[in-house]
C-alpha positions in Angstrom: -22.8 -13.2 57.3 -23.7 -15.5 54.4 -22.1 -19.2 54.6 -19.4 -19.8 51.5 -21.1 -22.7 49.0 -17.9 -25.3 48.8 -16.8 -26.1 45.4 -14.0 -28.7 43.6 -12.7 -28.9 40.4 -10.0 -30.7 38.3 -6.7 -28.6 38.6 -6.1 -26.9 35.3 -2.1 -27.2 36.1 -0.9 -30.4 37.3 -4.2 -32.6 35.9 -3.6 -34.6 39.6 -4.9 -32.7 42.2 -8.2 -31.6 42.8 -8.9 -27.7 43.3 -11.0 -27.0 46.1 -13.0 -24.0 46.8 -15.6 -21.7 47.2 -18.4 -18.9 46.0 -19.2 -15.9 48.2 -20.7 -12.4 47.7 -18.4 -9.2 47.6 -19.3 -7.3 50.7 -21.0 -4.3 50.1 -19.4 -3.1 53.5 -17.4 -4.0 56.1 -18.2 -2.3 59.9 -15.3 -1.6 62.0 -17.1 -0.5 65.3 -20.1 0.4 66.0 -20.6 3.5 64.2 -17.8 3.1 61.6 -17.5 1.2 58.3 -15.7 0.8 55.1 -17.4 0.7 51.5 -15.3 -1.8 49.6 -16.9 -0.1 46.3 -15.0 3.0 46.5 -11.7 1.4 47.0 -12.1 -1.5 44.0 -11.0 -1.7 40.8 -13.6 -0.2 37.5 -13.5 -3.8 36.1 -14.6 -5.6 38.9 -17.5 -3.1 40.1 -19.6 -5.1 37.8 -19.3 -8.5 39.7 -21.2 -9.4 42.9 -19.7 -12.7 43.6 -16.1 -14.3 43.5 -15.1 -17.9 43.1 -11.2 -19.1 44.5 -9.8 -21.7 43.8 -6.6 -23.6 45.2 -4.9 -27.0 43.9 -4.5 -29.4 46.6 -1.1 -31.2 44.9 0.5 -28.0 43.5 -0.9 -24.9 45.6 -2.2 -23.1 41.9 -4.8 -20.4 42.9 -7.6 -19.4 40.7 -9.8 -16.9 41.0 -13.0 -15.9 39.1 -15.5 -12.9 39.3 -19.0 -13.4 38.6 
């Protein structure tokens, strides 16, 4: 498992708070047990299948949530 990269940015909604976020890779498979696994790619919308990473930000003041895919 890769450690997420921690990010911060100014909130785009309330302008007073800071948004704390992280950058992580979209998993290729999720193990359930030693012989079973889920492949998330099969369940993703077509628009997400071309992306490999996601960034998620949450404002510590107003709670605004923003998600980016790259």
